C-alpha positions, 0 to 999 in steps of 0.5 A: 500500500505504501509503495502504491501511495508513494508512486501516486504522490510522485505522479500527482504533479506535486512539487518534488520538495513537497512530495519529499516532505510528505514521505519523510513524515510517513518515515517519522511516523513509522520510526515512532511506531517502532519505538512505541510501547504498543506498536500499531504495526505500521510497515516500513516505507519502501523508500527507506529500502529502495531509496527515496529518489525512486518515489520523487518526481524529476528534479526541476530544470533549475536543479543541480543536475540541470546546471551547466558545468563550468567549461574545462578551459575556464575552470582550469585556469580559474583553479590555477589562479585560486590555488596560486593565490592561496598557496603562493601569495597568501603570506604576502597579502596577509602581511601587507594587510596587517601592515596597512591596518597598523599604518591606519591605526598609527595615523589615526592616533598621531597627535599634532606636535612641533616635531611632527610638523617638522618631520612632515615639512622635511618629507614634503620638501624633499619630494617637491625639491626633487620632483618626486611622485606624490604618494597617492590614492584614489578617493571617490574616483579622484586621485588625491594624496594618501593622507593616512599613509603620509601621516603614518610615515612622518608621525604627523596628524591627519589634520596636519597632512590635510593642511599641508596638502592644501597649502602646498597644492598637492591635491592638484599636483597629485593628478599629474605626479601620482606615486606609489605607497609601498608597504615595508613587507618582504615579498616571498611569493613567486609567479613564473619563477620570479617575485610576483610583486616588487612591493605591495602598495598600501592602496591595493592591500584591500583589493588583495585581501578580498581576492584572497578570501574569494580564492579560498571560497573557490578552492573550498567550494570546488574541491569539496563539492559543498553547496555555497551555503554550506561553505559560507557556514564553516567556522574557524576550527572546523578542520582540525589536524587529525590526531596521530594514529600508528594504525593509520599514519595517513589520516585524512582531515575532516571538515565539520559544520553546524546545521540549524534548520534540522537541529532537534533535541530528544523531544523533537524541539528545535535547537537554536544553537544548532548541532554538528552535522552527522557526516563530515566532509573529507578535505584534501591538502589544498582545501586544508590550506584554504581553511588555514588562510581563512582562519588567519583572517577571522577571530577564533570560532567565527565564521570563515566568511564572516562579513565583518572580516570580508566586507571591508566597507562595512556597509552591512549591519548585523552578523553572519557570513557574506551572502551567496549573492555577494560571493558570486559577484566576488568570483566574477571580480576574481576572474577580472583580477586574475586576468589583469595579473596574467596580462601584466606578467605576460602569461597569456596562456593563463588568462581565464577565458569566458565560460560559454554558458555565462557567469560562473557564480557559485552554484556551478562548482558542485556540478563542475566537480562531478563533470570533471571527475567523471569526464576529465581525470587527467585534463586541464583541471588536474593542474595540481590535483590528483583526480583519482584521490579527489574522487575517492575523498569526495565519495568517501565524504558523501558516502553516508549522506542522503541520496541528494548529495554529491554522490548522486551528482557523480553518478549522474555525470558518469552515466551521462559521460557513458551515454555520450561515449557510446553514442559518439562511438556508434556514429564513428563506426557508421562513418567507417572509423576503425577500432582495435584492441582486446576490447574492440568487439565488446565496444562494437557490441555496446555501440551497436546496441539500441541507444539510450535517447533520454536525458539523464536527470535523476540518480535513478536513471543514472543507476540504471545506466551504470548497472547495464554492463553493455554500456560500460564504455568510458573514453579517456582523452588524456591517455588516448584510449577507451575503456570497455570496462569488465570488472574481472579483467581490470588492472587499474584496481584489480577488479574491486570496483564497479567502475574503472579508475581512469587516472590509473590506466594500464597499457596491457589491460584487456579492457582497452580499445582504440579508435582511429582518432586515438591512434592519430592522437598518439602520432600527434603526441609523438611528434610533439615529444620529438620536437621537445627532444630536439631542444634538450640534450643527453638522457632526457632527450633520449627518453623523450624520443623513446616515449615518442617511438612507443606511442608510434608503435601503439598507433602502428599496431592499431592500424595493423589490427583495426576492424570496422563495421563495413569490412565485415570483420566485426 
């Protein structure tokens, strides 16, 4: 009866969230009955056994599965700049921000004295006598003398600097002789092998601290698969270093957070102080580094994205984190800043190109993570991340979560990639493309079977696709091969998983197949290696030439053994 009821409400046209709420109420009723001293015999709802997704209407077009992933060509450089900002530039930026804050406090505390007036006169006289640039800043769109900076350097009061600027005509002169306001902070961060700044300017410290906070958000949101609101709700201390354990020396960092909406005490009453989330996230090293940087930006125990620490203009009253909308605006600003840096340093290859689907925002990082793990285990976005390890970490962190977690996104994206691969192979074979390898016949069988034509949106559809052994075909562009997965033949993990580990392909595996496109790619890659070998002497050049020869041998073997649908050998 409950099964029929669940399917009835699923097909009734009611909103997905409403159906989910009703089914959850029946689950609670069943649980309370089980705990009652005189149970009424209410049966276990079938969605507790089979999964609630089977009893929910499809996700709306605005759901995560319908969100476009960020293009690889955009996400790769974006992640590179975010990681670089967190890991290379953060110490310099934080030191510069501390020095800027110290100078502002000193300027505000300075008291006008004859000695401070004399120091200020000496400072201004030297600049005017030598025609030097005037330390300047931008105020409401106008270039003016940097009063607080000058006051802090000379010991003069702000009022003394104001009067001197007026009397000396510096307010007008600054328009024609604007100068920098370098902070006395040593630069340790490197960009392309050299210092990324000669000095950090007093006037840019606020911009840089804002970009640093945004970079931390990008790293956390993308490399954990958190929803934007979940990332914004993290607090200082949420990711403690694991305790040493001789039985498990390589213990993972775990991220915990507090939930409020569903927090209840033993009597079912709402707990306003919240409660710790049952299942933590697993954090890989770049995420831990980003959290550590944010913890240096906020007081102990405070929100990592507390708006008091990150909204430097102080335009918003009250408590809480930066809003998701604000974070989205800052992500776009970060792209502009990173592109300006790339251009200024002559790094044209590291400019972040526009995403073809519009603004990056904040909601697309989760879907993008699933897309890139499923389809590009060795692609551009793997710049500093080993995706096999990342997939394991993300999956482990979400394994015990609800069916609406990122685990479902990974399943959906993997199923979509499989269907796309099979459809492309079907079209290629009909066009006369050849295929070779120990798994070639299985690949042909999969490609010529009836094609799946629907759009995979739900986790239920994804599970059906992944459970079909005839559709277990995975393209691996980075290694120029196709995996026609069969568990008992796999060498990537010795048959212990239901899907391949595409980042650990073994050349002798019996699941490998190659098409003419893969073989052509092998020859192109061999040519590139030969060109590189000509530019380096000795053993390294020989090694590159050896690798080029191996790739050509693989391509030649393909063309000797290839089969097609048209020649009848398939």
